[in-house]
PQR file of N, CA, C, O and H, with PARSE charges and radii, in Angstrom:
ATOM      1  N   UNK A   1      96.562  82.063  97.094 -0.4000 1.5000
ATOM      2  CA  UNK A   1      97.122  82.099  98.430 -0.0000 2.0000
ATOM      3  C   UNK A   1      97.909  83.391  98.575  0.5500 1.7000
ATOM      4  O   UNK A   1      98.606  83.796  97.645 -0.5500 1.4000
ATOM      5  N   UNK A   2      97.807  84.043  99.724 -0.4000 1.5000
ATOM      6  CA  UNK A   2      98.453  85.332  99.926 -0.0000 2.0000
ATOM      7  C   UNK A   2      99.954  85.220 100.139  0.5500 1.7000
ATOM      8  O   UNK A   2     100.689  86.158  99.829 -0.5500 1.4000
ATOM      9  H   UNK A   2      97.240  83.714 100.480  0.4000 1.0000
ATOM     10  N   UNK A   3     100.420  84.106 100.657 -0.4000 1.5000
ATOM     11  CA  UNK A   3     101.851  83.947 100.925 -0.0000 2.0000
ATOM     12  C   UNK A   3     102.601  83.727  99.625  0.5500 1.7000
ATOM     13  O   UNK A   3     102.057  83.194  98.658 -0.5500 1.4000
ATOM     14  H   UNK A   3      99.823  83.344 100.909  0.4000 1.0000
ATOM     15  N   UNK A   4     103.860  84.146  99.616 -0.4000 1.5000
ATOM     16  CA  UNK A   4     104.666  83.961  98.411 -0.0000 2.0000
ATOM     17  C   UNK A   4     105.002  82.498  98.227  0.5500 1.7000
ATOM     18  O   UNK A   4     104.921  81.708  99.168 -0.5500 1.4000
ATOM     19  H   UNK A   4     104.303  84.579 100.401  0.4000 1.0000
ATOM     20  N   UNK A   5     105.386  82.133  96.998 -0.4000 1.5000
ATOM     21  CA  UNK A   5     105.715  80.741  96.716 -0.0000 2.0000
ATOM     22  C   UNK A   5     106.936  80.289  97.510  0.5500 1.7000
ATOM     23  O   UNK A   5     107.085  79.096  97.778 -0.5500 1.4000
ATOM     24  H   UNK A   5     105.452  82.775  96.233  0.4000 1.0000
ATOM     25  N   UNK A   6     107.808  81.215  97.890 -0.4000 1.5000
ATOM     26  CA  UNK A   6     108.969  80.857  98.705 -0.0000 2.0000
ATOM     27  C   UNK A   6     108.565  80.573 100.146  0.5500 1.7000
ATOM     28  O   UNK A   6     109.199  79.762 100.820 -0.5500 1.4000
ATOM     29  H   UNK A   6     107.687  82.184  97.673  0.4000 1.0000
ATOM     30  N   UNK A   7     107.525  81.230 100.617 -0.4000 1.5000
ATOM     31  CA  UNK A   7     107.095  81.073 101.996 -0.0000 2.0000
ATOM     32  C   UNK A   7     106.330  79.776 102.215  0.5500 1.7000
ATOM     33  O   UNK A   7     106.395  79.193 103.297 -0.5500 1.4000
ATOM     34  H   UNK A   7     107.010  81.889 100.069  0.4000 1.0000
ATOM     35  N   UNK A   8     105.610  79.321 101.201 -0.4000 1.5000
ATOM     36  CA  UNK A   8     104.806  78.107 101.308 -0.0000 2.0000
ATOM     37  C   UNK A   8     105.052  77.253 100.073  0.5500 1.7000
ATOM     38  O   UNK A   8     105.035  77.744  98.944 -0.5500 1.4000
ATOM     39  H   UNK A   8     105.558  79.794 100.321  0.4000 1.0000
ATOM     40  N   UNK A   9     105.278  75.973 100.309 -0.4000 1.5000
ATOM     41  CA  UNK A   9     105.395  75.022  99.212 -0.0000 2.0000
ATOM     42  C   UNK A   9     104.819  73.700  99.690  0.5500 1.7000
ATOM     43  O   UNK A   9     104.355  73.590 100.825 -0.5500 1.4000
ATOM     44  H   UNK A   9     105.291  75.574 101.226  0.4000 1.0000
ATOM     45  N   UNK A  10     104.851  72.702  98.824 -0.4000 1.5000
ATOM     46  CA  UNK A  10     104.243  71.412  99.148 -0.0000 2.0000
ATOM     47  C   UNK A  10     105.176  70.284  98.746  0.5500 1.7000
ATOM     48  O   UNK A  10     105.885  70.379  97.745 -0.5500 1.4000
ATOM     49  H   UNK A  10     105.228  72.791  97.902  0.4000 1.0000
ATOM     50  N   UNK A  11     105.171  69.218  99.532 -0.4000 1.5000
ATOM     51  CA  UNK A  11     105.939  68.036  99.165 -0.0000 2.0000
ATOM     52  C   UNK A  11     105.158  67.280  98.093  0.5500 1.7000
ATOM     53  O   UNK A  11     103.969  67.538  97.907 -0.5500 1.4000
ATOM     54  H   UNK A  11     104.595  69.141 100.346  0.4000 1.0000
ATOM     55  N   UNK A  12     105.798  66.357  97.387 -0.4000 1.5000
ATOM     56  CA  UNK A  12     105.058  65.554  96.397 -0.0000 2.0000
ATOM     57  C   UNK A  12     103.889  64.787  97.021  0.5500 1.7000
ATOM     58  O   UNK A  12     102.900  64.496  96.348 -0.5500 1.4000
ATOM     59  H   UNK A  12     106.764  66.147  97.538  0.4000 1.0000
ATOM     60  N   UNK A  13     104.009  64.465  98.302 -0.4000 1.5000
ATOM     61  CA  UNK A  13     102.946  63.729  98.989 -0.0000 2.0000
ATOM     62  C   UNK A  13     101.810  64.637  99.433  0.5500 1.7000
ATOM     63  O   UNK A  13     100.730  64.151  99.769 -0.5500 1.4000
ATOM     64  H   UNK A  13     104.812  64.702  98.849  0.4000 1.0000
ATOM     65  N   UNK A  14     102.035  65.956  99.441 -0.4000 1.5000
ATOM     66  CA  UNK A  14     100.987  66.895  99.813 -0.0000 2.0000
ATOM     67  C   UNK A  14     101.165  67.579 101.147  0.5500 1.7000
ATOM     68  O   UNK A  14     100.300  68.359 101.548 -0.5500 1.4000
ATOM     69  H   UNK A  14     102.912  66.351  99.168  0.4000 1.0000
ATOM     70  N   UNK A  15     102.264  67.317 101.859 -0.4000 1.5000
ATOM     71  CA  UNK A  15     102.505  68.016 103.120 -0.0000 2.0000
ATOM     72  C   UNK A  15     102.808  69.480 102.828  0.5500 1.7000
ATOM     73  O   UNK A  15     103.435  69.802 101.819 -0.5500 1.4000
ATOM     74  H   UNK A  15     102.966  66.684 101.533  0.4000 1.0000
ATOM     75  N   UNK A  16     102.365  70.352 103.706 -0.4000 1.5000
ATOM     76  CA  UNK A  16     102.576  71.787 103.552 -0.0000 2.0000
ATOM     77  C   UNK A  16     103.913  72.161 104.184  0.5500 1.7000
ATOM     78  O   UNK A  16     104.197  71.783 105.320 -0.5500 1.4000
ATOM     79  H   UNK A  16     101.856  70.090 104.525  0.4000 1.0000
ATOM     80  N   UNK A  17     104.734  72.908 103.439 -0.4000 1.5000
ATOM     81  CA  UNK A  17     106.017  73.413 103.934 -0.0000 2.0000
ATOM     82  C   UNK A  17     105.887  74.916 104.109  0.5500 1.7000
ATOM     83  O   UNK A  17     105.575  75.630 103.156 -0.5500 1.4000
ATOM     84  H   UNK A  17     104.503  73.216 102.516  0.4000 1.0000
ATOM     85  N   UNK A  18     106.124  75.403 105.326 -0.4000 1.5000
ATOM     86  CA  UNK A  18     106.009  76.829 105.629 -0.0000 2.0000
ATOM     87  C   UNK A  18     107.359  77.350 106.086  0.5500 1.7000
ATOM     88  O   UNK A  18     108.038  76.708 106.887 -0.5500 1.4000
ATOM     89  H   UNK A  18     106.378  74.823 106.100  0.4000 1.0000
ATOM     90  N   UNK A  19     107.745  78.494 105.587 -0.4000 1.5000
ATOM     91  CA  UNK A  19     108.988  79.134 105.989 -0.0000 2.0000
ATOM     92  C   UNK A  19     108.860  79.686 107.410  0.5500 1.7000
ATOM     93  O   UNK A  19     107.873  80.347 107.733 -0.5500 1.4000
ATOM     94  H   UNK A  19     107.194  79.016 104.936  0.4000 1.0000
ATOM     95  N   UNK A  20     109.846  79.419 108.250 -0.4000 1.5000
ATOM     96  CA  UNK A  20     109.859  79.930 109.621 -0.0000 2.0000
ATOM     97  C   UNK A  20     109.779  81.455 109.623  0.5500 1.7000
ATOM     98  O   UNK A  20     109.061  82.043 110.432 -0.5500 1.4000
ATOM     99  H   UNK A  20     110.648  78.881 107.988  0.4000 1.0000
ATOM    100  N   UNK A  21     110.510  82.085 108.724 -0.4000 1.5000
ATOM    101  CA  UNK A  21     110.524  83.548 108.661 -0.0000 2.0000
ATOM    102  C   UNK A  21     109.125  84.096 108.428  0.5500 1.7000
ATOM    103  O   UNK A  21     108.721  85.060 109.078 -0.5500 1.4000
ATOM    104  H   UNK A  21     111.093  81.607 108.066  0.4000 1.0000
ATOM    105  N   UNK A  22     108.394  83.500 107.520 -0.4000 1.5000
ATOM    106  CA  UNK A  22     107.028  83.945 107.250 -0.0000 2.0000
ATOM    107  C   UNK A  22     106.114  83.629 108.423  0.5500 1.7000
ATOM    108  O   UNK A  22     105.242  84.429 108.763 -0.5500 1.4000
ATOM    109  H   UNK A  22     108.722  82.717 106.992  0.4000 1.0000
ATOM    110  N   UNK A  23     106.301  82.491 109.034 -0.4000 1.5000
ATOM    111  CA  UNK A  23     105.490  82.111 110.191 -0.0000 2.0000
ATOM    112  C   UNK A  23     105.615  83.136 111.306  0.5500 1.7000
ATOM    113  O   UNK A  23     104.631  83.453 111.974 -0.5500 1.4000
ATOM    114  H   UNK A  23     107.009  81.841 108.758  0.4000 1.0000
ATOM    115  N   UNK A  24     106.820  83.655 111.510 -0.4000 1.5000
ATOM    116  CA  UNK A  24     107.065  84.629 112.572 -0.0000 2.0000
ATOM    117  C   UNK A  24     106.682  86.046 112.145  0.5500 1.7000
ATOM    118  O   UNK A  24     106.068  86.783 112.917 -0.5500 1.4000
ATOM    119  H   UNK A  24     107.620  83.397 110.967  0.4000 1.0000
ATOM    120  N   UNK A  25     107.041  86.427 110.925 -0.4000 1.5000
ATOM    121  CA  UNK A  25     106.872  87.825 110.519 -0.0000 2.0000
ATOM    122  C   UNK A  25     105.509  88.150 109.906  0.5500 1.7000
ATOM    123  O   UNK A  25     105.023  89.272 110.052 -0.5500 1.4000
ATOM    124  H   UNK A  25     107.540  85.829 110.298  0.4000 1.0000
ATOM    125  N   UNK A  26     104.888  87.190 109.225 -0.4000 1.5000
ATOM    126  CA  UNK A  26     103.615  87.448 108.550 -0.0000 2.0000
ATOM    127  C   UNK A  26     102.660  86.265 108.689  0.5500 1.7000
ATOM    128  O   UNK A  26     102.216  85.717 107.680 -0.5500 1.4000
ATOM    129  H   UNK A  26     105.283  86.279 109.106  0.4000 1.0000
ATOM    130  N   UNK A  27     102.339  85.868 109.904 -0.4000 1.5000
ATOM    131  CA  UNK A  27     101.489  84.682 110.065 -0.0000 2.0000
ATOM    132  C   UNK A  27     100.103  84.847 109.447  0.5500 1.7000
ATOM    133  O   UNK A  27      99.469  83.859 109.076 -0.5500 1.4000
ATOM    134  H   UNK A  27     102.700  86.313 110.723  0.4000 1.0000
ATOM    135  N   UNK A  28      99.632  86.075 109.336 -0.4000 1.5000
ATOM    136  CA  UNK A  28      98.304  86.308 108.766 -0.0000 2.0000
ATOM    137  C   UNK A  28      98.222  85.904 107.296  0.5500 1.7000
ATOM    138  O   UNK A  28      97.124  85.734 106.767 -0.5500 1.4000
ATOM    139  H   UNK A  28     100.147  86.878 109.637  0.4000 1.0000
ATOM    140  N   UNK A  29      99.359  85.750 106.632 -0.4000 1.5000
ATOM    141  CA  UNK A  29      99.362  85.350 105.216 -0.0000 2.0000
ATOM    142  C   UNK A  29      99.287  83.836 105.041  0.5500 1.7000
ATOM    143  O   UNK A  29      99.235  83.347 103.913 -0.5500 1.4000
ATOM    144  H   UNK A  29     100.251  85.889 107.061  0.4000 1.0000
ATOM    145  N   UNK A  30      99.280  83.100 106.134 -0.4000 1.5000
ATOM    146  CA  UNK A  30      99.367  81.642 106.056 -0.0000 2.0000
ATOM    147  C   UNK A  30      98.046  80.916 106.282  0.5500 1.7000
ATOM    148  O   UNK A  30      98.028  79.689 106.380 -0.5500 1.4000
ATOM    149  H   UNK A  30      99.322  83.497 107.050  0.4000 1.0000
ATOM    150  N   UNK A  31      96.956  81.642 106.366 -0.4000 1.5000
ATOM    151  CA  UNK A  31      95.663  81.006 106.653 -0.0000 2.0000
ATOM    152  C   UNK A  31      95.336  79.876 105.688  0.5500 1.7000
ATOM    153  O   UNK A  31      94.965  78.784 106.119 -0.5500 1.4000
ATOM    154  H   UNK A  31      96.971  82.639 106.287  0.4000 1.0000
ATOM    155  N   UNK A  32      95.468  80.121 104.399 -0.4000 1.5000
ATOM    156  CA  UNK A  32      95.128  79.095 103.402 -0.0000 2.0000
ATOM    157  C   UNK A  32      96.057  77.891 103.507  0.5500 1.7000
ATOM    158  O   UNK A  32      95.612  76.751 103.369 -0.5500 1.4000
ATOM    159  H   UNK A  32      95.770  81.008 104.050  0.4000 1.0000
ATOM    160  N   UNK A  33      97.344  78.133 103.752 -0.4000 1.5000
ATOM    161  CA  UNK A  33      98.303  77.029 103.871 -0.0000 2.0000
ATOM    162  C   UNK A  33      98.024  76.194 105.116  0.5500 1.7000
ATOM    163  O   UNK A  33      98.109  74.967 105.071 -0.5500 1.4000
ATOM    164  H   UNK A  33      97.705  79.059 103.864  0.4000 1.0000
ATOM    165  N   UNK A  34      97.693  76.846 106.217 -0.4000 1.5000
ATOM    166  CA  UNK A  34      97.389  76.118 107.453 -0.0000 2.0000
ATOM    167  C   UNK A  34      96.101  75.317 107.283  0.5500 1.7000
ATOM    168  O   UNK A  34      96.005  74.179 107.744 -0.5500 1.4000
ATOM    169  H   UNK A  34      97.624  77.843 106.253  0.4000 1.0000
ATOM    170  N   UNK A  35      95.124  75.907 106.628 -0.4000 1.5000
ATOM    171  CA  UNK A  35      93.884  75.167 106.359 -0.0000 2.0000
ATOM    172  C   UNK A  35      94.154  73.963 105.468  0.5500 1.7000
ATOM    173  O   UNK A  35      93.579  72.894 105.676 -0.5500 1.4000
ATOM    174  H   UNK A  35      95.202  76.831 106.253  0.4000 1.0000
ATOM    175  N   UNK A  36      95.024  74.129 104.476 -0.4000 1.5000
ATOM    176  CA  UNK A  36      95.391  73.012 103.593 -0.0000 2.0000
ATOM    177  C   UNK A  36      96.102  71.918 104.390  0.5500 1.7000
ATOM    178  O   UNK A  36      95.891  70.733 104.133 -0.5500 1.4000
ATOM    179  H   UNK A  36      95.490  74.998 104.307  0.4000 1.0000
ATOM    180  N   UNK A  37      96.935  72.299 105.347 -0.4000 1.5000
ATOM    181  CA  UNK A  37      97.665  71.315 106.145 -0.0000 2.0000
ATOM    182  C   UNK A  37      96.798  70.591 107.157  0.5500 1.7000
ATOM    183  O   UNK A  37      96.914  69.377 107.323 -0.5500 1.4000
ATOM    184  H   UNK A  37      97.107  73.262 105.557  0.4000 1.0000
ATOM    185  N   UNK A  38      95.930  71.329 107.837 -0.4000 1.5000
ATOM    186  CA  UNK A  38      95.154  70.748 108.934 -0.0000 2.0000
ATOM    187  C   UNK A  38      93.655  70.645 108.660  0.5500 1.7000
ATOM    188  O   UNK A  38      92.892  70.279 109.554 -0.5500 1.4000
ATOM    189  H   UNK A  38      95.836  72.315 107.703  0.4000 1.0000
ATOM    190  N   UNK A  39      93.232  70.956 107.462 -0.4000 1.5000
ATOM    191  CA  UNK A  39      91.808  70.956 107.139 -0.0000 2.0000
ATOM    192  C   UNK A  39      91.178  69.572 107.136  0.5500 1.7000
ATOM    193  O   UNK A  39      91.845  68.567 107.382 -0.5500 1.4000
ATOM    194  H   UNK A  39      93.852  71.253 106.736  0.4000 1.0000
ATOM    195  N   UNK A  40      89.886  69.540 106.855 -0.4000 1.5000
ATOM    196  CA  UNK A  40      89.154  68.270 106.868 -0.0000 2.0000
ATOM    197  C   UNK A  40      88.909  67.706 105.471  0.5500 1.7000
ATOM    198  O   UNK A  40      88.241  66.682 105.330 -0.5500 1.4000
ATOM    199  H   UNK A  40      89.344  70.357 106.655  0.4000 1.0000
ATOM    200  N   UNK A  41      89.437  68.355 104.444 -0.4000 1.5000
ATOM    201  CA  UNK A  41      89.286  67.838 103.079 -0.0000 2.0000
ATOM    202  C   UNK A  41      90.072  66.536 102.928  0.5500 1.7000
ATOM    203  O   UNK A  41      91.052  66.323 103.642 -0.5500 1.4000
ATOM    204  H   UNK A  41      89.980  69.187 104.558  0.4000 1.0000
ATOM    205  N   UNK A  42      89.662  65.672 102.019 -0.4000 1.5000
ATOM    206  CA  UNK A  42      90.344  64.382 101.847 -0.0000 2.0000
ATOM    207  C   UNK A  42      91.839  64.493 101.529  0.5500 1.7000
ATOM    208  O   UNK A  42      92.610  63.591 101.856 -0.5500 1.4000
ATOM    209  H   UNK A  42      88.865  65.845 101.439  0.4000 1.0000
ATOM    210  N   UNK A  43      92.245  65.587 100.897 -0.4000 1.5000
ATOM    211  CA  UNK A  43      93.663  65.725 100.539 -0.0000 2.0000
ATOM    212  C   UNK A  43      94.502  66.411 101.619  0.5500 1.7000
ATOM    213  O   UNK A  43      95.690  66.652 101.401 -0.5500 1.4000
ATOM    214  H   UNK A  43      91.618  66.320 100.632  0.4000 1.0000
ATOM    215  N   UNK A  44      93.924  66.728 102.762 -0.4000 1.5000
ATOM    216  CA  UNK A  44      94.661  67.346 103.871 -0.0000 2.0000
ATOM    217  C   UNK A  44      95.300  66.246 104.717  0.5500 1.7000
ATOM    218  O   UNK A  44      94.613  65.340 105.189 -0.5500 1.4000
ATOM    219  H   UNK A  44      92.959  66.532 102.938  0.4000 1.0000
ATOM    220  N   UNK A  45      96.611  66.331 104.904 -0.4000 1.5000
ATOM    221  CA  UNK A  45      97.334  65.276 105.617 -0.0000 2.0000
ATOM    222  C   UNK A  45      97.407  65.477 107.127  0.5500 1.7000
ATOM    223  O   UNK A  45      97.777  64.552 107.849 -0.5500 1.4000
ATOM    224  H   UNK A  45      97.169  67.067 104.521  0.4000 1.0000
ATOM    225  N   UNK A  46      97.063  66.664 107.617 -0.4000 1.5000
ATOM    226  CA  UNK A  46      97.225  66.941 109.037 -0.0000 2.0000
ATOM    227  C   UNK A  46      98.678  67.164 109.396  0.5500 1.7000
ATOM    228  O   UNK A  46      99.105  66.868 110.511 -0.5500 1.4000
ATOM    229  H   UNK A  46      96.763  67.415 107.030  0.4000 1.0000
ATOM    230  N   UNK A  47      99.442  67.692 108.436 -0.4000 1.5000
ATOM    231  CA  UNK A  47     100.882  67.837 108.616 -0.0000 2.0000
ATOM    232  C   UNK A  47     101.362  69.145 108.009  0.5500 1.7000
ATOM    233  O   UNK A  47     101.101  69.440 106.842 -0.5500 1.4000
ATOM    234  H   UNK A  47      99.095  67.933 107.529  0.4000 1.0000
ATOM    235  N   UNK A  48     102.069  69.925 108.821 -0.4000 1.5000
ATOM    236  CA  UNK A  48     102.744  71.131 108.343 -0.0000 2.0000
ATOM    237  C   UNK A  48     104.188  71.032 108.781  0.5500 1.7000
ATOM    238  O   UNK A  48     104.471  70.767 109.949 -0.5500 1.4000
ATOM    239  H   UNK A  48     102.281  69.686 109.769  0.4000 1.0000
ATOM    240  N   UNK A  49     105.106  71.244 107.847 -0.4000 1.5000
ATOM    241  CA  UNK A  49     106.539  71.205 108.129 -0.0000 2.0000
ATOM    242  C   UNK A  49     107.054  72.634 108.078  0.5500 1.7000
ATOM    243  O   UNK A  49     106.835  73.346 107.098 -0.5500 1.4000
ATOM    244  H   UNK A  49     104.876  71.459 106.898  0.4000 1.0000
ATOM    245  N   UNK A  50     107.743  73.055 109.141 -0.4000 1.5000
ATOM    246  CA  UNK A  50     108.333  74.388 109.162 -0.0000 2.0000
ATOM    247  C   UNK A  50     109.778  74.260 108.703  0.5500 1.7000
ATOM    248  O   UNK A  50     110.568  73.529 109.300 -0.5500 1.4000
ATOM    249  H   UNK A  50     107.922  72.477 109.937  0.4000 1.0000
ATOM    250  N   UNK A  51     110.118  74.985 107.627 -0.4000 1.5000
ATOM    251  CA  UNK A  51     111.470  74.926 107.062 -0.0000 2.0000
ATOM    252  C   UNK A  51     112.238  76.196 107.422  0.5500 1.7000
ATOM    253  O   UNK A  51     111.663  77.168 107.912 -0.5500 1.4000
ATOM    254  H   UNK A  51     109.476  75.579 107.142  0.4000 1.0000
ATOM    255  N   UNK A  52     113.523  76.169 107.173 -0.4000 1.5000
ATOM    256  CA  UNK A  52     114.399  77.320 107.414 -0.0000 2.0000
ATOM    257  C   UNK A  52     114.419  77.738 108.885  0.5500 1.7000
ATOM    258  O   UNK A  52     114.376  78.927 109.202 -0.5500 1.4000
ATOM    259  H   UNK A  52     113.990  75.379 106.775  0.4000 1.0000
ATOM    260  N   UNK A  53     114.486  76.751 109.772 -0.4000 1.5000
ATOM    261  CA  UNK A  53     114.543  77.056 111.202 -0.0000 2.0000
ATOM    262  C   UNK A  53     115.859  77.737 111.550  0.5500 1.7000
ATOM    263  O   UNK A  53     116.873  77.494 110.894 -0.5500 1.4000
ATOM    264  H   UNK A  53     114.521  75.786 109.514  0.4000 1.0000
ATOM    265  N   UNK A  54     115.857  78.592 112.581 -0.4000 1.5000
ATOM    266  CA  UNK A  54     117.102  79.225 113.008 -0.0000 2.0000
ATOM    267  C   UNK A  54     118.091  78.180 113.521  0.5500 1.7000
ATOM    268  O   UNK A  54     117.691  77.107 113.973 -0.5500 1.4000
ATOM    269  H   UNK A  54     115.033  78.789 113.113  0.4000 1.0000
ATOM    270  N   UNK A  55     119.375  78.497 113.451 -0.4000 1.5000
ATOM    271  CA  UNK A  55     120.415  77.556 113.888 -0.0000 2.0000
ATOM    272  C   UNK A  55     120.234  77.100 115.326  0.5500 1.7000
ATOM    273  O   UNK A  55     120.467  75.933 115.640 -0.5500 1.4000
ATOM    274  H   UNK A  55     119.700  79.369 113.084  0.4000 1.0000
ATOM    275  N   UNK A  56     119.821  78.007 116.202 -0.4000 1.5000
ATOM    276  CA  UNK A  56     119.712  77.661 117.624 -0.0000 2.0000
ATOM    277  C   UNK A  56     118.541  76.729 117.923  0.5500 1.7000
ATOM    278  O   UNK A  56     118.433  76.224 119.040 -0.5500 1.4000
ATOM    279  H   UNK A  56     119.632  78.955 115.948  0.4000 1.0000
ATOM    280  N   UNK A  57     117.674  76.493 116.960 -0.4000 1.5000
ATOM    281  CA  UNK A  57     116.524  75.628 117.193 -0.0000 2.0000
ATOM    282  C   UNK A  57     116.949  74.236 117.655  0.5500 1.7000
ATOM    283  O   UNK A  57     116.321  73.667 118.548 -0.5500 1.4000
ATOM    284  H   UNK A  57     117.762  76.903 116.053  0.4000 1.0000
ATOM    285  N   UNK A  58     117.986  73.691 117.071 -0.4000 1.5000
ATOM    286  CA  UNK A  58     118.455  72.355 117.452 -0.0000 2.0000
ATOM    287  C   UNK A  58     118.815  72.266 118.925  0.5500 1.7000
ATOM    288  O   UNK A  58     118.489  71.286 119.594 -0.5500 1.4000
ATOM    289  H   UNK A  58     118.496  74.153 116.346  0.4000 1.0000
ATOM    290  N   UNK A  59     119.487  73.288 119.426 -0.4000 1.5000
ATOM    291  CA  UNK A  59     119.847  73.305 120.855 -0.0000 2.0000
ATOM    292  C   UNK A  59     118.609  73.403 121.725  0.5500 1.7000
ATOM    293  O   UNK A  59     118.501  72.711 122.737 -0.5500 1.4000
ATOM    294  H   UNK A  59     119.753  74.085 118.882  0.4000 1.0000
ATOM    295  N   UNK A  60     117.668  74.267 121.334 -0.4000 1.5000
ATOM    296  CA  UNK A  60     116.435  74.417 122.107 -0.0000 2.0000
ATOM    297  C   UNK A  60     115.652  73.110 122.145  0.5500 1.7000
ATOM    298  O   UNK A  60     115.144  72.713 123.194 -0.5500 1.4000
ATOM    299  H   UNK A  60     117.756  74.829 120.512  0.4000 1.0000
ATOM    300  N   UNK A  61     115.558  72.449 121.005 -0.4000 1.5000
ATOM    301  CA  UNK A  61     114.833  71.181 120.908 -0.0000 2.0000
ATOM    302  C   UNK A  61     115.477  70.124 121.790  0.5500 1.7000
ATOM    303  O   UNK A  61     114.791  69.413 122.524 -0.5500 1.4000
ATOM    304  H   UNK A  61     115.971  72.772 120.153  0.4000 1.0000
ATOM    305  N   UNK A  62     116.797  70.024 121.713 -0.4000 1.5000
ATOM    306  CA  UNK A  62     117.511  69.041 122.521 -0.0000 2.0000
ATOM    307  C   UNK A  62     117.307  69.305 124.011  0.5500 1.7000
ATOM    308  O   UNK A  62     117.087  68.375 124.786 -0.5500 1.4000
ATOM    309  H   UNK A  62     117.354  70.601 121.116  0.4000 1.0000
ATOM    310  N   UNK A  63     117.379  70.563 124.405 -0.4000 1.5000
ATOM    311  CA  UNK A  63     117.183  70.914 125.817 -0.0000 2.0000
ATOM    312  C   UNK A  63     115.771  70.550 126.273  0.5500 1.7000
ATOM    313  O   UNK A  63     115.589  69.986 127.352 -0.5500 1.4000
ATOM    314  H   UNK A  63     117.558  71.319 123.775  0.4000 1.0000
ATOM    315  N   UNK A  64     114.784  70.871 125.455 -0.4000 1.5000
ATOM    316  CA  UNK A  64     113.404  70.556 125.802 -0.0000 2.0000
ATOM    317  C   UNK A  64     113.191  69.054 125.932  0.5500 1.7000
ATOM    318  O   UNK A  64     112.525  68.603 126.864 -0.5500 1.4000
ATOM    319  H   UNK A  64     114.932  71.329 124.579  0.4000 1.0000
ATOM    320  N   UNK A  65     113.745  68.279 125.018 -0.4000 1.5000
ATOM    321  CA  UNK A  65     113.596  66.827 125.083 -0.0000 2.0000
ATOM    322  C   UNK A  65     114.280  66.252 126.318  0.5500 1.7000
ATOM    323  O   UNK A  65     113.763  65.323 126.938 -0.5500 1.4000
ATOM    324  H   UNK A  65     114.286  68.645 124.261  0.4000 1.0000
ATOM    325  N   UNK A  66     115.436  66.797 126.676 -0.4000 1.5000
ATOM    326  CA  UNK A  66     116.109  66.337 127.902 -0.0000 2.0000
ATOM    327  C   UNK A  66     115.278  66.660 129.132  0.5500 1.7000
ATOM    328  O   UNK A  66     115.165  65.834 130.037 -0.5500 1.4000
ATOM    329  H   UNK A  66     115.856  67.551 126.172  0.4000 1.0000
ATOM    330  N   UNK A  67     114.696  67.856 129.175 -0.4000 1.5000
ATOM    331  CA  UNK A  67     113.851  68.234 130.311 -0.0000 2.0000
ATOM    332  C   UNK A  67     112.627  67.332 130.402  0.5500 1.7000
ATOM    333  O   UNK A  67     112.232  66.932 131.497 -0.5500 1.4000
ATOM    334  H   UNK A  67     114.788  68.528 128.440  0.4000 1.0000
ATOM    335  N   UNK A  68     112.035  67.014 129.281 -0.4000 1.5000
ATOM    336  CA  UNK A  68     110.861  66.144 129.273 -0.0000 2.0000
ATOM    337  C   UNK A  68     111.221  64.738 129.739  0.5500 1.7000
ATOM    338  O   UNK A  68     110.450  64.101 130.457 -0.5500 1.4000
ATOM    339  H   UNK A  68     112.355  67.339 128.391  0.4000 1.0000
ATOM    340  N   UNK A  69     112.389  64.257 129.331 -0.4000 1.5000
ATOM    341  CA  UNK A  69     112.823  62.918 129.704 -0.0000 2.0000
ATOM    342  C   UNK A  69     113.133  62.835 131.195  0.5500 1.7000
ATOM    343  O   UNK A  69     112.899  61.800 131.820 -0.5500 1.4000
ATOM    344  H   UNK A  69     113.015  64.774 128.748  0.4000 1.0000
ATOM    345  N   UNK A  70     113.654  63.909 131.765 -0.4000 1.5000
ATOM    346  CA  UNK A  70     114.066  63.920 133.172 -0.0000 2.0000
ATOM    347  C   UNK A  70     112.946  64.336 134.108  0.5500 1.7000
ATOM    348  O   UNK A  70     113.167  64.410 135.317 -0.5500 1.4000
ATOM    349  H   UNK A  70     113.844  64.749 131.258  0.4000 1.0000
ATOM    350  N   UNK A  71     111.773  64.605 133.606 -0.4000 1.5000
ATOM    351  CA  UNK A  71     110.671  65.080 134.421 -0.0000 2.0000
ATOM    352  C   UNK A  71     110.210  63.973 135.372  0.5500 1.7000
ATOM    353  O   UNK A  71     109.752  62.923 134.919 -0.5500 1.4000
ATOM    354  H   UNK A  71     111.594  64.545 132.624  0.4000 1.0000
ATOM    355  N   UNK A  72     110.328  64.198 136.698 -0.4000 1.5000
ATOM    356  CA  UNK A  72     109.923  63.158 137.653 -0.0000 2.0000
ATOM    357  C   UNK A  72     108.411  62.943 137.699  0.5500 1.7000
ATOM    358  O   UNK A  72     107.957  61.926 138.222 -0.5500 1.4000
ATOM    359  H   UNK A  72     110.700  65.050 137.065  0.4000 1.0000
ATOM    360  N   UNK A  73     107.625  63.873 137.164 -0.4000 1.5000
ATOM    361  CA  UNK A  73     106.170  63.725 137.172 -0.0000 2.0000
ATOM    362  C   UNK A  73     105.666  62.887 136.011  0.5500 1.7000
ATOM    363  O   UNK A  73     104.510  62.464 136.001 -0.5500 1.4000
ATOM    364  H   UNK A  73     107.994  64.699 136.739  0.4000 1.0000
ATOM    365  N   UNK A  74     106.519  62.649 135.046 -0.4000 1.5000
ATOM    366  CA  UNK A  74     106.092  61.910 133.853 -0.0000 2.0000
ATOM    367  C   UNK A  74     105.965  60.433 134.134  0.5500 1.7000
ATOM    368  O   UNK A  74     105.615  59.662 133.241 -0.5500 1.4000
ATOM    369  H   UNK A  74     107.458  62.992 135.054  0.4000 1.0000
TER
END
């Protein structure tokens, strides 16, 4: 795999863990990890976890969820 071991790791269950920094700065190095996470092989879980999110992510997520909940079209 082209990504460093710090950028990509795996949970004991097999979920793929990808570093946010690598996802943003070098996404081209993550092809194998993304295929492992979302591929069609029996050991692919269909799950990728992004780790090391920026601090402001929590606020953005909360705002988005509030907007979705308050959407009159939903």
